[in-house]
PyMOL Python script that loads the backbone (N, CA, C, O; Angstrom):
from pymol import cmd

cmd.read_pdbstr("""\
ATOM      1  N   UNK A   1       0.815  -1.186   0.000  1.00  0.00           N
ATOM      2  CA  UNK A   1       0.000   0.000   0.000  1.00  0.00           C
ATOM      3  C   UNK A   1       0.868   1.264   0.000  1.00  0.00           C
ATOM      4  O   UNK A   1       0.715   2.124  -0.867  1.00  0.00           O
ATOM      5  N   UNK A   2       1.773   1.372   0.967  1.00  0.00           N
ATOM      6  CA  UNK A   2       2.629   2.562   1.058  1.00  0.00           C
ATOM      7  C   UNK A   2       3.621   2.635  -0.100  1.00  0.00           C
ATOM      8  O   UNK A   2       3.923   3.715  -0.606  1.00  0.00           O
ATOM      9  N   UNK A   3       4.124   1.471  -0.510  1.00  0.00           N
ATOM     10  CA  UNK A   3       5.144   1.473  -1.561  1.00  0.00           C
ATOM     11  C   UNK A   3       4.616   2.045  -2.865  1.00  0.00           C
ATOM     12  O   UNK A   3       5.308   2.815  -3.531  1.00  0.00           O
ATOM     13  N   UNK A   4       3.405   1.679  -3.233  1.00  0.00           N
ATOM     14  CA  UNK A   4       2.819   2.190  -4.478  1.00  0.00           C
ATOM     15  C   UNK A   4       2.461   3.673  -4.367  1.00  0.00           C
ATOM     16  O   UNK A   4       2.783   4.468  -5.250  1.00  0.00           O
ATOM     17  N   UNK A   5       1.799   4.028  -3.280  1.00  0.00           N
ATOM     18  CA  UNK A   5       1.326   5.401  -3.123  1.00  0.00           C
ATOM     19  C   UNK A   5       2.477   6.399  -3.033  1.00  0.00           C
ATOM     20  O   UNK A   5       2.437   7.455  -3.665  1.00  0.00           O
ATOM     21  N   UNK A   6       3.513   6.062  -2.240  1.00  0.00           N
ATOM     22  CA  UNK A   6       4.641   6.977  -2.041  1.00  0.00           C
ATOM     23  C   UNK A   6       5.833   6.662  -2.937  1.00  0.00           C
ATOM     24  O   UNK A   6       6.868   7.320  -2.834  1.00  0.00           O
ATOM     25  N   UNK A   7       5.707   5.672  -3.812  1.00  0.00           N
ATOM     26  CA  UNK A   7       6.772   5.259  -4.734  1.00  0.00           C
ATOM     27  C   UNK A   7       8.045   4.873  -3.967  1.00  0.00           C
ATOM     28  O   UNK A   7       9.145   5.318  -4.294  1.00  0.00           O
ATOM     29  N   UNK A   8       7.866   4.041  -2.949  1.00  0.00           N
ATOM     30  CA  UNK A   8       8.986   3.581  -2.138  1.00  0.00           C
ATOM     31  C   UNK A   8       9.568   2.307  -2.708  1.00  0.00           C
ATOM     32  O   UNK A   8       8.884   1.561  -3.409  1.00  0.00           O
ATOM     33  N   UNK A   9      10.833   2.055  -2.406  1.00  0.00           N
ATOM     34  CA  UNK A   9      11.509   0.848  -2.883  1.00  0.00           C
ATOM     35  C   UNK A   9      11.284  -0.352  -1.972  1.00  0.00           C
ATOM     36  O   UNK A   9      11.455  -1.494  -2.398  1.00  0.00           O
ATOM     37  N   UNK A  10      10.897  -0.100  -0.708  1.00  0.00           N
ATOM     38  CA  UNK A  10      10.652  -1.192   0.224  1.00  0.00           C
ATOM     39  C   UNK A  10       9.576  -0.790   1.224  1.00  0.00           C
ATOM     40  O   UNK A  10       9.276   0.391   1.393  1.00  0.00           O
ATOM     41  N   UNK A  11       9.007  -1.783   1.877  1.00  0.00           N
ATOM     42  CA  UNK A  11       7.957  -1.527   2.869  1.00  0.00           C
ATOM     43  C   UNK A  11       8.525  -0.678   4.012  1.00  0.00           C
ATOM     44  O   UNK A  11       9.585  -1.007   4.545  1.00  0.00           O
ATOM     45  N   UNK A  12       7.849   0.395   4.394  1.00  0.00           N
ATOM     46  CA  UNK A  12       8.388   1.285   5.419  1.00  0.00           C
ATOM     47  C   UNK A  12       8.219   0.776   6.849  1.00  0.00           C
ATOM     48  O   UNK A  12       8.983   1.186   7.723  1.00  0.00           O
ATOM     49  N   UNK A  13       7.266  -0.086   7.119  1.00  0.00           N
ATOM     50  CA  UNK A  13       6.995  -0.523   8.482  1.00  0.00           C
ATOM     51  C   UNK A  13       7.185  -2.030   8.585  1.00  0.00           C
ATOM     52  O   UNK A  13       6.421  -2.805   8.010  1.00  0.00           O
ATOM     53  N   UNK A  14       8.200  -2.430   9.317  1.00  0.00           N
ATOM     54  CA  UNK A  14       8.502  -3.840   9.510  1.00  0.00           C
ATOM     55  C   UNK A  14       8.226  -4.223  10.958  1.00  0.00           C
ATOM     56  O   UNK A  14       7.983  -3.362  11.804  1.00  0.00           O
ATOM     57  N   UNK A  15       8.266  -5.516  11.233  1.00  0.00           N
ATOM     58  CA  UNK A  15       8.049  -5.996  12.596  1.00  0.00           C
ATOM     59  C   UNK A  15       9.166  -5.495  13.510  1.00  0.00           C
ATOM     60  O   UNK A  15       8.910  -5.077  14.639  1.00  0.00           O
ATOM     61  N   UNK A  16      10.396  -5.539  13.023  1.00  0.00           N
ATOM     62  CA  UNK A  16      11.525  -5.014  13.792  1.00  0.00           C
ATOM     63  C   UNK A  16      12.159  -3.872  13.012  1.00  0.00           C
ATOM     64  O   UNK A  16      12.168  -3.901  11.782  1.00  0.00           O
ATOM     65  N   UNK A  17      12.683  -2.878  13.696  1.00  0.00           N
ATOM     66  CA  UNK A  17      13.256  -1.726  13.015  1.00  0.00           C
ATOM     67  C   UNK A  17      14.539  -2.068  12.256  1.00  0.00           C
ATOM     68  O   UNK A  17      15.280  -2.972  12.642  1.00  0.00           O
ATOM     69  N   UNK A  18      14.782  -1.349  11.198  1.00  0.00           N
ATOM     70  CA  UNK A  18      15.957  -1.550  10.365  1.00  0.00           C
ATOM     71  C   UNK A  18      17.009  -0.501  10.741  1.00  0.00           C
ATOM     72  O   UNK A  18      16.756   0.695  10.590  1.00  0.00           O
ATOM     73  N   UNK A  19      18.190  -0.925  11.232  1.00  0.00           N
ATOM     74  CA  UNK A  19      19.231   0.035  11.607  1.00  0.00           C
ATOM     75  C   UNK A  19      19.678   0.940  10.460  1.00  0.00           C
ATOM     76  O   UNK A  19      20.297   1.979  10.688  1.00  0.00           O
ATOM     77  N   UNK A  20      19.366   0.547   9.244  1.00  0.00           N
ATOM     78  CA  UNK A  20      19.696   1.379   8.083  1.00  0.00           C
ATOM     79  C   UNK A  20      19.017   2.750   8.191  1.00  0.00           C
ATOM     80  O   UNK A  20      19.509   3.737   7.643  1.00  0.00           O
ATOM     81  N   UNK A  21      17.893   2.803   8.896  1.00  0.00           N
ATOM     82  CA  UNK A  21      17.143   4.047   9.023  1.00  0.00           C
ATOM     83  C   UNK A  21      17.305   4.694  10.400  1.00  0.00           C
ATOM     84  O   UNK A  21      16.489   5.525  10.799  1.00  0.00           O
ATOM     85  N   UNK A  22      18.337   4.318  11.107  1.00  0.00           N
ATOM     86  CA  UNK A  22      18.564   4.857  12.452  1.00  0.00           C
ATOM     87  C   UNK A  22      18.928   6.335  12.396  1.00  0.00           C
ATOM     88  O   UNK A  22      19.834   6.736  11.664  1.00  0.00           O
ATOM     89  N   UNK A  23      18.217   7.135  13.171  1.00  0.00           N
ATOM     90  CA  UNK A  23      18.566   8.538  13.352  1.00  0.00           C
ATOM     91  C   UNK A  23      19.043   8.680  14.789  1.00  0.00           C
ATOM     92  O   UNK A  23      18.285   8.436  15.728  1.00  0.00           O
ATOM     93  N   UNK A  24      20.290   9.074  14.957  1.00  0.00           N
ATOM     94  CA  UNK A  24      20.850   9.211  16.291  1.00  0.00           C
ATOM     95  C   UNK A  24      20.638  10.625  16.819  1.00  0.00           C
ATOM     96  O   UNK A  24      21.391  11.543  16.495  1.00  0.00           O
ATOM     97  N   UNK A  25      19.603  10.783  17.636  1.00  0.00           N
ATOM     98  CA  UNK A  25      19.434  12.050  18.340  1.00  0.00           C
ATOM     99  C   UNK A  25      20.522  12.112  19.411  1.00  0.00           C
ATOM    100  O   UNK A  25      21.259  11.144  19.596  1.00  0.00           O
ATOM    101  N   UNK A  26      20.629  13.211  20.101  1.00  0.00           N
ATOM    102  CA  UNK A  26      21.632  13.314  21.166  1.00  0.00           C
ATOM    103  C   UNK A  26      21.417  12.251  22.236  1.00  0.00           C
ATOM    104  O   UNK A  26      22.378  11.666  22.737  1.00  0.00           O
ATOM    105  N   UNK A  27      20.168  12.002  22.582  1.00  0.00           N
ATOM    106  CA  UNK A  27      19.858  10.994  23.605  1.00  0.00           C
ATOM    107  C   UNK A  27      20.222   9.598  23.111  1.00  0.00           C
ATOM    108  O   UNK A  27      20.796   8.806  23.859  1.00  0.00           O
ATOM    109  N   UNK A  28      19.892   9.291  21.859  1.00  0.00           N
ATOM    110  CA  UNK A  28      20.216   7.977  21.301  1.00  0.00           C
ATOM    111  C   UNK A  28      21.727   7.797  21.157  1.00  0.00           C
ATOM    112  O   UNK A  28      22.252   6.714  21.417  1.00  0.00           O
ATOM    113  N   UNK A  29      22.417   8.843  20.750  1.00  0.00           N
ATOM    114  CA  UNK A  29      23.872   8.780  20.606  1.00  0.00           C
ATOM    115  C   UNK A  29      24.523   8.488  21.956  1.00  0.00           C
ATOM    116  O   UNK A  29      25.445   7.677  22.044  1.00  0.00           O
ATOM    117  N   UNK A  30      24.041   9.151  23.005  1.00  0.00           N
ATOM    118  CA  UNK A  30      24.585   8.937  24.343  1.00  0.00           C
ATOM    119  C   UNK A  30      24.307   7.514  24.828  1.00  0.00           C
ATOM    120  O   UNK A  30      25.180   6.872  25.412  1.00  0.00           O
ATOM    121  N   UNK A  31      23.103   7.028  24.588  1.00  0.00           N
ATOM    122  CA  UNK A  31      22.754   5.668  24.992  1.00  0.00           C
ATOM    123  C   UNK A  31      23.626   4.648  24.263  1.00  0.00           C
ATOM    124  O   UNK A  31      24.112   3.697  24.875  1.00  0.00           O
ATOM    125  N   UNK A  32      23.825   4.839  22.967  1.00  0.00           N
ATOM    126  CA  UNK A  32      24.668   3.923  22.195  1.00  0.00           C
ATOM    127  C   UNK A  32      26.107   3.967  22.686  1.00  0.00           C
ATOM    128  O   UNK A  32      26.771   2.932  22.757  1.00  0.00           O
ATOM    129  N   UNK A  33      26.590   5.147  23.024  1.00  0.00           N
ATOM    130  CA  UNK A  33      27.949   5.282  23.552  1.00  0.00           C
ATOM    131  C   UNK A  33      28.081   4.532  24.879  1.00  0.00           C
ATOM    132  O   UNK A  33      29.078   3.845  25.102  1.00  0.00           O
ATOM    133  N   UNK A  34      27.095   4.656  25.754  1.00  0.00           N
ATOM    134  CA  UNK A  34      27.143   3.972  27.045  1.00  0.00           C
ATOM    135  C   UNK A  34      27.075   2.457  26.873  1.00  0.00           C
ATOM    136  O   UNK A  34      27.774   1.721  27.569  1.00  0.00           O
ATOM    137  N   UNK A  35      26.243   1.993  25.955  1.00  0.00           N
ATOM    138  CA  UNK A  35      26.177   0.557  25.684  1.00  0.00           C
ATOM    139  C   UNK A  35      27.507   0.042  25.147  1.00  0.00           C
ATOM    140  O   UNK A  35      28.014  -0.984  25.601  1.00  0.00           O
ATOM    141  N   UNK A  36      28.063   0.755  24.186  1.00  0.00           N
ATOM    142  CA  UNK A  36      29.337   0.356  23.590  1.00  0.00           C
ATOM    143  C   UNK A  36      30.442   0.354  24.629  1.00  0.00           C
ATOM    144  O   UNK A  36      31.240  -0.581  24.693  1.00  0.00           O
ATOM    145  N   UNK A  37      30.492   1.393  25.438  1.00  0.00           N
ATOM    146  CA  UNK A  37      31.497   1.495  26.483  1.00  0.00           C
ATOM    147  C   UNK A  37      31.359   0.352  27.484  1.00  0.00           C
ATOM    148  O   UNK A  37      32.358  -0.231  27.905  1.00  0.00           O
ATOM    149  N   UNK A  38      30.127   0.031  27.863  1.00  0.00           N
ATOM    150  CA  UNK A  38      29.894  -1.059  28.803  1.00  0.00           C
ATOM    151  C   UNK A  38      30.369  -2.398  28.276  1.00  0.00           C
ATOM    152  O   UNK A  38      30.924  -3.202  29.024  1.00  0.00           O
ATOM    153  N   UNK A  39      30.156  -2.642  26.994  1.00  0.00           N
ATOM    154  CA  UNK A  39      30.612  -3.896  26.383  1.00  0.00           C
ATOM    155  C   UNK A  39      32.134  -3.916  26.298  1.00  0.00           C
ATOM    156  O   UNK A  39      32.761  -4.910  26.662  1.00  0.00           O
ATOM    157  N   UNK A  40      32.717  -2.855  25.832  1.00  0.00           N
ATOM    158  CA  UNK A  40      34.176  -2.811  25.662  1.00  0.00           C
ATOM    159  C   UNK A  40      34.920  -2.893  26.996  1.00  0.00           C
ATOM    160  O   UNK A  40      36.024  -3.433  27.057  1.00  0.00           O
ATOM    161  N   UNK A  41      34.324  -2.364  28.056  1.00  0.00           N
ATOM    162  CA  UNK A  41      34.955  -2.424  29.383  1.00  0.00           C
ATOM    163  C   UNK A  41      34.576  -3.686  30.148  1.00  0.00           C
ATOM    164  O   UNK A  41      34.945  -3.861  31.309  1.00  0.00           O
ATOM    165  N   UNK A  42      33.826  -4.569  29.469  1.00  0.00           N
ATOM    166  CA  UNK A  42      33.426  -5.841  30.066  1.00  0.00           C
ATOM    167  C   UNK A  42      32.687  -5.653  31.380  1.00  0.00           C
ATOM    168  O   UNK A  42      33.005  -6.287  32.386  1.00  0.00           O
ATOM    169  N   UNK A  43      31.701  -4.774  31.353  1.00  0.00           N
ATOM    170  CA  UNK A  43      30.924  -4.453  32.550  1.00  0.00           C
ATOM    171  C   UNK A  43      29.939  -5.562  32.919  1.00  0.00           C
ATOM    172  O   UNK A  43      29.297  -5.498  33.968  1.00  0.00           O
ATOM    173  N   UNK A  44      29.819  -6.564  32.073  1.00  0.00           N
ATOM    174  CA  UNK A  44      28.910  -7.668  32.383  1.00  0.00           C
ATOM    175  C   UNK A  44      27.514  -7.392  31.883  1.00  0.00           C
ATOM    176  O   UNK A  44      27.312  -7.145  30.694  1.00  0.00           O
ATOM    177  N   UNK A  45      26.555  -7.432  32.775  1.00  0.00           N
ATOM    178  CA  UNK A  45      25.144  -7.268  32.419  1.00  0.00           C
ATOM    179  C   UNK A  45      24.839  -5.793  32.180  1.00  0.00           C
ATOM    180  O   UNK A  45      25.105  -4.949  33.036  1.00  0.00           O
ATOM    181  N   UNK A  46      24.282  -5.490  31.020  1.00  0.00           N
ATOM    182  CA  UNK A  46      23.890  -4.121  30.686  1.00  0.00           C
ATOM    183  C   UNK A  46      22.398  -4.146  30.392  1.00  0.00           C
ATOM    184  O   UNK A  46      21.922  -4.970  29.611  1.00  0.00           O
ATOM    185  N   UNK A  47      21.675  -3.252  31.015  1.00  0.00           N
ATOM    186  CA  UNK A  47      20.231  -3.216  30.846  1.00  0.00           C
ATOM    187  C   UNK A  47      19.826  -1.870  30.245  1.00  0.00           C
ATOM    188  O   UNK A  47      20.321  -0.817  30.646  1.00  0.00           O
ATOM    189  N   UNK A  48      18.925  -1.930  29.285  1.00  0.00           N
ATOM    190  CA  UNK A  48      18.368  -0.711  28.712  1.00  0.00           C
ATOM    191  C   UNK A  48      16.847  -0.829  28.810  1.00  0.00           C
ATOM    192  O   UNK A  48      16.256  -1.783  28.302  1.00  0.00           O
ATOM    193  N   UNK A  49      16.234   0.129  29.454  1.00  0.00           N
ATOM    194  CA  UNK A  49      14.782   0.096  29.621  1.00  0.00           C
ATOM    195  C   UNK A  49      14.176   1.392  29.112  1.00  0.00           C
ATOM    196  O   UNK A  49      14.846   2.423  29.056  1.00  0.00           O
ATOM    197  N   UNK A  50      12.925   1.331  28.747  1.00  0.00           N
ATOM    198  CA  UNK A  50      12.200   2.512  28.282  1.00  0.00           C
ATOM    199  C   UNK A  50      10.859   2.099  27.742  1.00  0.00           C
ATOM    200  O   UNK A  50      10.611   0.917  27.506  1.00  0.00           O
ATOM    201  N   UNK A  51       9.989   3.072  27.542  1.00  0.00           N
ATOM    202  CA  UNK A  51       8.659   2.754  27.035  1.00  0.00           C
ATOM    203  C   UNK A  51       8.734   2.349  25.559  1.00  0.00           C
ATOM    204  O   UNK A  51       9.722   2.622  24.877  1.00  0.00           O
ATOM    205  N   UNK A  52       7.705   1.715  25.098  1.00  0.00           N
ATOM    206  CA  UNK A  52       7.655   1.231  23.715  1.00  0.00           C
ATOM    207  C   UNK A  52       7.812   2.384  22.729  1.00  0.00           C
ATOM    208  O   UNK A  52       7.247   3.463  22.908  1.00  0.00           O
ATOM    209  N   UNK A  53       8.595   2.122  21.684  1.00  0.00           N
ATOM    210  CA  UNK A  53       8.742   3.108  20.615  1.00  0.00           C
ATOM    211  C   UNK A  53       9.834   4.137  20.825  1.00  0.00           C
ATOM    212  O   UNK A  53       9.917   5.107  20.071  1.00  0.00           O
ATOM    213  N   UNK A  54      10.677   3.947  21.835  1.00  0.00           N
ATOM    214  CA  UNK A  54      11.719   4.950  22.099  1.00  0.00           C
ATOM    215  C   UNK A  54      13.051   4.632  21.443  1.00  0.00           C
ATOM    216  O   UNK A  54      13.979   5.437  21.523  1.00  0.00           O
ATOM    217  N   UNK A  55      13.173   3.466  20.789  1.00  0.00           N
ATOM    218  CA  UNK A  55      14.379   3.160  20.040  1.00  0.00           C
ATOM    219  C   UNK A  55      15.302   2.139  20.664  1.00  0.00           C
ATOM    220  O   UNK A  55      16.454   2.023  20.244  1.00  0.00           O
ATOM    221  N   UNK A  56      14.841   1.395  21.652  1.00  0.00           N
ATOM    222  CA  UNK A  56      15.704   0.420  22.323  1.00  0.00           C
ATOM    223  C   UNK A  56      16.157  -0.685  21.369  1.00  0.00           C
ATOM    224  O   UNK A  56      17.344  -1.005  21.307  1.00  0.00           O
ATOM    225  N   UNK A  57      15.234  -1.255  20.642  1.00  0.00           N
ATOM    226  CA  UNK A  57      15.559  -2.374  19.753  1.00  0.00           C
ATOM    227  C   UNK A  57      16.513  -1.945  18.651  1.00  0.00           C
ATOM    228  O   UNK A  57      17.475  -2.656  18.363  1.00  0.00           O
ATOM    229  N   UNK A  58      16.271  -0.819  18.040  1.00  0.00           N
ATOM    230  CA  UNK A  58      17.124  -0.381  16.938  1.00  0.00           C
ATOM    231  C   UNK A  58      18.528  -0.029  17.441  1.00  0.00           C
ATOM    232  O   UNK A  58      19.509  -0.238  16.727  1.00  0.00           O
ATOM    233  N   UNK A  59      18.630   0.504  18.664  1.00  0.00           N
ATOM    234  CA  UNK A  59      19.955   0.775  19.234  1.00  0.00           C
ATOM    235  C   UNK A  59      20.696  -0.531  19.509  1.00  0.00           C
ATOM    236  O   UNK A  59      21.902  -0.624  19.280  1.00  0.00           O
ATOM    237  N   UNK A  60      19.984  -1.525  19.994  1.00  0.00           N
ATOM    238  CA  UNK A  60      20.620  -2.828  20.230  1.00  0.00           C
ATOM    239  C   UNK A  60      21.096  -3.449  18.920  1.00  0.00           C
ATOM    240  O   UNK A  60      22.185  -4.021  18.861  1.00  0.00           O
ATOM    241  N   UNK A  61      20.287  -3.339  17.879  1.00  0.00           N
ATOM    242  CA  UNK A  61      20.695  -3.865  16.575  1.00  0.00           C
ATOM    243  C   UNK A  61      21.935  -3.135  16.054  1.00  0.00           C
ATOM    244  O   UNK A  61      22.837  -3.759  15.495  1.00  0.00           O
ATOM    245  N   UNK A  62      21.979  -1.829  16.236  1.00  0.00           N
ATOM    246  CA  UNK A  62      23.137  -1.047  15.813  1.00  0.00           C
ATOM    247  C   UNK A  62      24.376  -1.465  16.600  1.00  0.00           C
ATOM    248  O   UNK A  62      25.459  -1.613  16.034  1.00  0.00           O
ATOM    249  N   UNK A  63      24.212  -1.651  17.891  1.00  0.00           N
ATOM    250  CA  UNK A  63      25.331  -2.078  18.734  1.00  0.00           C
ATOM    251  C   UNK A  63      25.880  -3.422  18.271  1.00  0.00           C
ATOM    252  O   UNK A  63      27.095  -3.591  18.166  1.00  0.00           O
ATOM    253  N   UNK A  64      25.004  -4.370  17.996  1.00  0.00           N
ATOM    254  CA  UNK A  64      25.423  -5.694  17.544  1.00  0.00           C
ATOM    255  C   UNK A  64      26.204  -5.592  16.232  1.00  0.00           C
ATOM    256  O   UNK A  64      27.202  -6.290  16.053  1.00  0.00           O
ATOM    257  N   UNK A  65      25.762  -4.735  15.322  1.00  0.00           N
ATOM    258  CA  UNK A  65      26.462  -4.565  14.047  1.00  0.00           C
ATOM    259  C   UNK A  65      27.845  -3.953  14.241  1.00  0.00           C
ATOM    260  O   UNK A  65      28.767  -4.241  13.479  1.00  0.00           O
ATOM    261  N   UNK A  66      27.990  -3.103  15.267  1.00  0.00           N
ATOM    262  CA  UNK A  66      29.260  -2.427  15.512  1.00  0.00           C
ATOM    263  C   UNK A  66      30.293  -3.341  16.167  1.00  0.00           C
ATOM    264  O   UNK A  66      31.495  -3.132  16.008  1.00  0.00           O
ATOM    265  N   UNK A  67      29.834  -4.344  16.897  1.00  0.00           N
ATOM    266  CA  UNK A  67      30.727  -5.180  17.694  1.00  0.00           C
ATOM    267  C   UNK A  67      31.337  -6.315  16.884  1.00  0.00           C
ATOM    268  O   UNK A  67      30.833  -6.698  15.828  1.00  0.00           O
ATOM    269  N   UNK A  68      32.423  -6.833  17.405  1.00  0.00           N
ATOM    270  CA  UNK A  68      33.089  -7.974  16.796  1.00  0.00           C
ATOM    271  C   UNK A  68      32.194  -9.202  16.881  1.00  0.00           C
ATOM    272  O   UNK A  68      31.475  -9.373  17.865  1.00  0.00           O
ATOM    273  N   UNK A  69      32.225 -10.056  15.867  1.00  0.00           N
ATOM    274  CA  UNK A  69      31.412 -11.274  15.908  1.00  0.00           C
ATOM    275  C   UNK A  69      31.878 -12.244  17.003  1.00  0.00           C
ATOM    276  O   UNK A  69      31.179 -13.212  17.305  1.00  0.00           O
ATOM    277  N   UNK A  70      33.035 -11.997  17.591  1.00  0.00           N
ATOM    278  CA  UNK A  70      33.553 -12.868  18.649  1.00  0.00           C
ATOM    279  C   UNK A  70      32.902 -12.591  20.002  1.00  0.00           C
ATOM    280  O   UNK A  70      33.086 -13.363  20.942  1.00  0.00           O
ATOM    281  N   UNK A  71      32.146 -11.504  20.112  1.00  0.00           N
ATOM    282  CA  UNK A  71      31.497 -11.140  21.370  1.00  0.00           C
ATOM    283  C   UNK A  71      30.154 -11.843  21.458  1.00  0.00           C
ATOM    284  O   UNK A  71      29.347 -11.772  20.532  1.00  0.00           O
ATOM    285  N   UNK A  72      29.914 -12.525  22.578  1.00  0.00           N
ATOM    286  CA  UNK A  72      28.640 -13.213  22.792  1.00  0.00           C
ATOM    287  C   UNK A  72      27.601 -12.220  23.294  1.00  0.00           C
ATOM    288  O   UNK A  72      27.855 -11.446  24.217  1.00  0.00           O
ATOM    289  N   UNK A  73      26.428 -12.256  22.672  1.00  0.00           N
ATOM    290  CA  UNK A  73      25.347 -11.341  23.004  1.00  0.00           C
ATOM    291  C   UNK A  73      24.073 -12.149  23.216  1.00  0.00           C
ATOM    292  O   UNK A  73      23.794 -13.088  22.471  1.00  0.00           O
ATOM    293  N   UNK A  74      23.306 -11.782  24.230  1.00  0.00           N
ATOM    294  CA  UNK A  74      22.020 -12.435  24.482  1.00  0.00           C
ATOM    295  C   UNK A  74      20.948 -11.362  24.624  1.00  0.00           C
ATOM    296  O   UNK A  74      21.151 -10.356  25.303  1.00  0.00           O
ATOM    297  N   UNK A  75      19.813 -11.582  23.982  1.00  0.00           N
ATOM    298  CA  UNK A  75      18.653 -10.704  24.133  1.00  0.00           C
ATOM    299  C   UNK A  75      17.697 -11.387  25.114  1.00  0.00           C
ATOM    300  O   UNK A  75      17.422 -12.580  24.981  1.00  0.00           O
ATOM    301  N   UNK A  76      17.201 -10.651  26.081  1.00  0.00           N
ATOM    302  CA  UNK A  76      16.189 -11.161  26.999  1.00  0.00           C
ATOM    303  C   UNK A  76      14.919 -10.356  26.779  1.00  0.00           C
ATOM    304  O   UNK A  76      14.814  -9.213  27.224  1.00  0.00           O
ATOM    305  N   UNK A  77      13.967 -10.950  26.097  1.00  0.00           N
ATOM    306  CA  UNK A  77      12.712 -10.267  25.817  1.00  0.00           C
ATOM    307  C   UNK A  77      11.692 -10.643  26.883  1.00  0.00           C
ATOM    308  O   UNK A  77      11.457 -11.826  27.132  1.00  0.00           O
ATOM    309  N   UNK A  78      11.102  -9.664  27.497  1.00  0.00           N
ATOM    310  CA  UNK A  78      10.070  -9.864  28.508  1.00  0.00           C
ATOM    311  C   UNK A  78      10.479 -10.823  29.609  1.00  0.00           C
ATOM    312  O   UNK A  78       9.748 -11.772  29.894  1.00  0.00           O
ATOM    313  N   UNK A  79      11.632 -10.605  30.240  1.00  0.00           N
ATOM    314  CA  UNK A  79      12.018 -11.498  31.336  1.00  0.00           C
ATOM    315  C   UNK A  79      11.077 -11.303  32.527  1.00  0.00           C
ATOM    316  O   UNK A  79      10.622 -10.194  32.806  1.00  0.00           O
ATOM    317  N   UNK A  80      10.807 -12.371  33.198  1.00  0.00           N
ATOM    318  CA  UNK A  80       9.965 -12.299  34.395  1.00  0.00           C
ATOM    319  C   UNK A  80      10.899 -12.284  35.598  1.00  0.00           C
ATOM    320  O   UNK A  80      11.479 -13.307  35.965  1.00  0.00           O
ATOM    321  N   UNK A  81      11.033 -11.130  36.195  1.00  0.00           N
ATOM    322  CA  UNK A  81      11.898 -10.988  37.360  1.00  0.00           C
ATOM    323  C   UNK A  81      11.078 -10.458  38.522  1.00  0.00           C
ATOM    324  O   UNK A  81      10.163  -9.655  38.339  1.00  0.00           O
ATOM    325  N   UNK A  82      11.416 -10.913  39.709  1.00  0.00           N
ATOM    326  CA  UNK A  82      10.757 -10.375  40.890  1.00  0.00           C
ATOM    327  C   UNK A  82      11.755 -10.141  41.997  1.00  0.00           C
ATOM    328  O   UNK A  82      11.381  -9.686  43.078  1.00  0.00           O
TER     329      UNK A  82
END
""", "prot")
cmd.dss("prot")
cmd.show_as("cartoon", "prot")
cmd.util.cbc("prot")
cmd.orient("prot")
């Protein structure tokens, strides 16, 4: 629908965000820097929280692309903690 109407080359809305379209605001840039720094300094567990739609997933995808493939990464979606 959107591709024909707006003459787009690909669907604009996917289930997961595409880092190709990442816009780093000052807040996002700072968050990415802190995530990267935490991984490089081997800080162990790093948590990023925020309300839906604030860019957490796309920042994580960007971080994974930036890191060496030798680094082990785990995503915990909806963990039940008490």
